[in-house]
C-alpha positions in Angstrom: 0.0 0.0 0.0 1.3 3.4 -0.9 1.7 6.3 1.5 -0.3 8.7 -0.7 -2.9 8.3 -3.5 -3.8 10.4 -6.5 -7.5 9.7 -6.3 -10.2 9.0 -3.8 -11.2 5.8 -5.7 -7.7 4.4 -5.5 -7.4 5.1 -1.7 -10.8 3.5 -1.0 -10.0 0.5 -3.2 -6.7 -0.1 -1.5 -8.3 0.1 2.0 -11.0 -2.3 0.9 -8.6 -4.8 -0.7 -6.5 -4.9 2.5 -9.4 -5.0 4.9 -11.5 -7.3 2.7 -9.4 -10.3 3.8 -9.9 -10.6 7.6 -11.5 -14.0 7.4 -8.1 -15.8 7.1 -5.8 -16.3 10.0 -3.3 -13.5 10.5 -0.3 -15.9 10.1 -1.7 -17.0 6.7 -2.2 -13.4 5.6 1.3 -12.3 6.6 3.0 -14.8 4.3 0.6 -14.5 1.3 2.6 -13.0 -1.5 -0.5 -12.3 -3.6 -1.5 -9.7 -1.1 1.8 -7.9 -1.4 1.9 -7.6 2.4 5.3 -9.1 3.1 6.9 -8.0 6.3 5.2 -4.6 6.5 1.7 -5.9 6.8 1.2 -3.9 10.1 2.1 -0.7 8.4 -0.3 -1.4 5.5 -3.1 -2.4 7.8 -2.5 0.9 9.7 -2.7 2.8 6.5 -6.0 1.2 5.6 -7.2 2.2 9.0 -6.0 5.8 8.5 -8.0 6.0 5.2 -11.2 4.7 7.0 -10.6 7.1 9.9 -10.2 10.1 7.5 -13.5 9.2 5.8 -15.4 8.6 9.1 -17.4 11.9 8.8 -18.9 10.5 5.7 -21.4 8.1 7.2 -24.5 6.5 5.7 -25.3 7.1 2.1 -22.2 9.0 1.0 -19.7 6.4 2.2 -21.9 3.6 0.8 -21.9 5.3 -2.6 -18.1 5.7 -2.6 -17.5 2.1 -1.5 -20.0 0.7 -4.0 -18.2 2.6 -6.8 -14.6 1.9 -5.6 -14.4 -1.5 -3.9 -13.6 -4.5 -5.9 -16.8 -6.4 -6.8 -15.3 -9.8 -6.1 -12.7 -11.4 -4.0 -11.1 -14.8 -4.0 -13.0 -17.7 -2.4 -11.0 -20.5 -1.0 -13.8 -22.9 0.0 -12.8 -25.3 -2.8 -16.3 -26.7 -3.1 -17.2 -28.2 -6.5 -19.9 -25.6 -7.0 -17.6 -22.7 -6.3 -16.2 -20.5 -9.1 -13.3 -19.4 -6.9 -14.8 -15.9 -6.6 -17.3 -14.4 -4.2 -18.8 -10.9 -3.8 -16.5 -8.6 -1.9 -17.9 -8.0 1.6 -17.4 -4.3 1.5 -19.1 -4.0 -1.9 -22.1 -6.1 -0.9 -22.4 -4.2 2.4 -22.5 -0.9 0.6 -25.1 -2.1 -1.9 -27.3 -3.4 1.0 -27.0 -0.1 2.9 -28.0 1.8 -0.2 -31.0 -0.6 -0.7 -32.1 0.1 2.8 -31.6 3.9 2.4 -33.7 3.9 -0.7 -36.7 2.7 1.3 -36.4 5.6 3.7 -35.9 8.1 0.8 -39.6 7.5 -0.1 -39.0 6.7 -3.7 -42.1 4.5 -3.9 -40.1 1.3 -4.4 -41.2 -1.1 -1.7 -39.5 -4.4 -2.7 -36.0 -4.8 -1.3 -35.0 -7.3 -3.9 -35.9 -4.8 -6.7 -34.0 -2.0 -5.0 -30.9 -4.2 -4.5 -31.0 -5.6 -8.1 -31.2 -2.1 -9.5 -28.4 -0.9 -7.3 -26.3 -3.9 -8.4 -26.9 -2.9 -11.9 -26.0 0.7 -11.3 -22.8 -0.2 -9.5 -21.4 -2.7 -12.0 -23.4 -5.9 -12.4 -24.6 -5.6 -16.0 -28.3 -6.5 -16.5 -30.9 -5.2 -18.9 -34.3 -4.0 -17.7 -36.0 -7.1 -19.3 -33.5 -9.4 -17.5 -34.2 -7.7 -14.2 -38.0 -7.7 -14.8 -37.9 -11.4 -15.6 -36.0 -12.2 -12.3 -38.4 -9.9 -10.3 -41.5 -11.1 -12.2 -42.4 -7.5 -13.1 -43.0 -5.3 -16.1 -39.8 -4.1 -17.8 -41.2 -0.5 -18.0 -41.8 -0.5 -14.3 -38.3 -1.7 -13.6 -36.9 1.0 -16.0 -39.0 3.7 -14.2 -37.7 2.6 -10.8 -34.1 2.4 -12.1 -34.5 6.1 -13.2 -35.8 7.0 -9.7 -32.9 5.3 -7.9 -30.3 6.7 -10.4 -31.7 10.2 -9.8 -31.6 9.7 -6.0 -28.0 8.7 -6.1 -27.2 11.6 -8.5 -25.6 9.7 -11.3 -24.1 12.3 -13.8 -25.6 15.2 -11.8 -23.1 17.9 -10.8 -24.8 18.5 -7.5 -26.1 15.0 -6.9 -25.4 12.8 -3.9 -22.6 10.9 -5.6 -20.8 14.1 -6.8 -21.1 15.6 -3.4 -19.7 12.4 -1.7 -16.7 12.5 -4.0 -16.0 16.1 -3.3 -16.3 15.6 0.5 -14.1 12.5 0.4 -11.4 14.3 -1.6 -11.3 17.2 0.9 -11.1 14.8 3.9 -8.3 12.7 2.4 -6.4 15.8 1.3 -6.7 17.2 4.9 -5.4 13.9 6.3 -2.4 14.0 3.8 -3.5 10.7 2.2 -4.6 12.2 -1.1 -2.1 14.3 -3.1 -3.2 15.9 -6.3 -0.7 15.8 -9.1 0.2 19.1 -10.7 -0.9 19.2 -14.3 1.8 20.2 -16.8 0.8 21.9 -20.0 
């Protein structure tokens, strides 16, 4: 893990990648070359903690949006069962999607079904699915799913200069710069 980052997304991704592996015994994680931890694993874990601490003022929806956008969608699974693909959803990513699905209910968007809100959010944050595929899974009309997708996308503020997502990125950038974790590169002309 680097000392400084050039984007909020890279800082959050690095923190998620390091902290997304706590299920394994510490002794196993210390010697795993694929994690790049080596002998300085304590320093790297501390750095991940510093990133989360700096972002602590962003609670609820803003941090969930940032993690859903930045965290890896999948992580390795070592269960070795015959039915396993060797990958599983990353715990931070799924937790962020779940938190947003719950928040969408309290936002009074008129979308009561949790499974619909979650499926739409999964689609917004990287799991590709068409409206007709989602409608078939949910046993709903594709036009209703499309309408609900638009409501959730507007609530998150996708592509909106003053939307919730843009505001979360700006606040996170400011917090990480204040903590000395984010360093903007000077542009040369």
